[in-house]
N, C-alpha and C positions, 0 to 999 in steps of 0.2 A: 324399670327395671333401677336393680340395685345399686345403691354408690359404689365407685367404682375400689377396688383394694388397692389400700395404700401402701407401696414398696419402696424402703429404703436399701440402704449397704452401708458395712461401714467401712470400706475399701477408701483409700485416702488416694489414690491415683487418678487425677481427673481424667485419666484417656478412659480408664476404665467409669469412672459417673457419666463419663458425655456420652461412651458410647451405649451403656444402659438406659442412657434417658432419650436417647436418639431412637436407638431398637425399640424399646416400649413405647416412646409418643403414637404409633402407628395403632395399639391399642388402646390409647385414654379412655374408651367408655368400661373397661373392662380393669385397668392397672394403670394408677398414679403414680408417677415414680418420683418421691420428696427427698430432698436435702435431708441427712438421718446426722443429729448429732446428738451424744445419747445425754448430753451434759444439762440439753435441754429438751423439753416434754414440748410437745407428745410423741408419743413413740409411734411409729409405721406397725400396720396391721401383722406386718412381714419384713424381717432385716434379712437379706443375705451378707454373711459371711463368711469370708477363706478362711480356712484353716490353714492354712501356710502361707498366710499374707505376715500373718505377727509370730513372732519367737516363742510363744506360747497358747496357740488357737484354741487351745481347750480349753484353758483359762479367759481368753477374751468372748467366747462363745456362753459361760457359765456366764459371767461379766452382764453381757445382753440379754441373756434370760433373767437374769435377777431384776433386770430397768422394766424388766414383763415383754419384754418382746418375744414372739414369734420366730425362732432364728433358724434359719436353712444354710445350711454349709451350699459353697460354690466355688469349684476351684477349678482348675483345670488339669488338675492331677484326681483321679478316680482310681479308687483302689479300696481292695477288702479293709483292710486295715486304715483309711484313711474312713472312709464309710464307718466303719466300729466306734472310733475313736469320737470322731461328730457325733453320733447318734450318743453314743455314753457322755457327750462332756453336755447333751440339751436339745442339742440341734433336733429338729424334726421330719427333716431332709437331707438329703445330700444329692446336690443338682450338676453337674458338668459346666463349665464354661463355654462348652460346642454346643449348646443349644442354642438351635432356631430363635426367633422372637416369638411365636407361634408356640412352640413348645417352653418355652420359660413361660408365658404366659398360662397355659395349663396345665404344666407343674406349680404356678404360685395358686393358684384356682384350687387346684385340687389339696393342696397345705391346708390352704384355708377352709374349706369344705372340711375336707375329712382328718386333718393334723398333724398326715405322713406323707413325705412321696420319696423315694428317691430312681432316679434314673439311673440304668445300668448301660454301660455302654453297649452296643450292638454287635454281635457276632453272628455268624451264619444259622440261620433256621434251626431249632433243635440246638443248638451247642454252647455250651457256654463255657468259661475260661474258668479253670478249678481257683482254690486258693494259692496254690501253690507256681498254677501257669500263669498267673495273674501276676506273683512277685517276679516270676521270672523274667513276664516281657517288661515290667519296671523297672528289672537292672538291665535288661538291652536296649531299654529307651537314655535310662542313664550312659551309653556307653560301654558298659561296661562288658569284657570277653565273655566266652563259654569257662575260660577257665576262673575267671574272675567272676564271677556269679559262684561257680562250684563252688570254689574258695568262700561265699558270702555266707552263702546260703550249707554248708559244712556237705555237699553231697557229691558225687563221683562227675565227671565229664559225660561219660554217657547217660546219668541220669537225666542231666543239664539235656544233654544231644535230643533226648526220648520228649521232655519238655517243649524243644523248643519244634521239633517233632510236629508233635498234637498241634500248637500255635499256629505252625504256619496252618495244618490242614482247616483245625475251625477258624482261620480269618483268612482264610483263600486267597495269603501272599506268597510269594516264590522266592523275593530277596530281603534279607535283615533290613536295608534300606527301605523298602516298601512299608515291613513293621514296625518298625521306629515311627516312621509317619504316622500309620494306622495308629498306632498306641498312642501315640503324644496328641494328636484329633481327637482320643479320647480319656487324653487325662492321666495315662501312665506315665 
């Protein structure tokens, strides 16, 4: 049996690091969660980095990649723009923090084996949110009204209502509060 993959994180939050350690402890034959200090080698096989935890997450990822780390973005916020920016900054993948331990282990193994992984938030079978629908949903999750979303995206209120109907249909949600909860669980 091969040695476990070493996994670290650049998170400074004890809550996050302790939680990851406990979560991954059940999978110690496959993943070994290690303390990671960029100033002290060795660098783990893979480093999880939240691109939204630092003022300039892209620069942080570039720095980690420069140390020889295989970086995977790991965030509550999963939207097309964030994924694109993280991958452009050198991340080999983008994973939502809402993953179960088994899903996280499988994703880490995939990036270790294949070099790239992205887990998209699930929607109804056969349905995916478009980039614009994802943008609208992210703004809904930030608490903006339809009028405010329209102003932010330079769209008419009727366009926003059309996007909202599509989002409700694709997510099988019927109320805005349900939609916000659904979106937040998936990193919007």
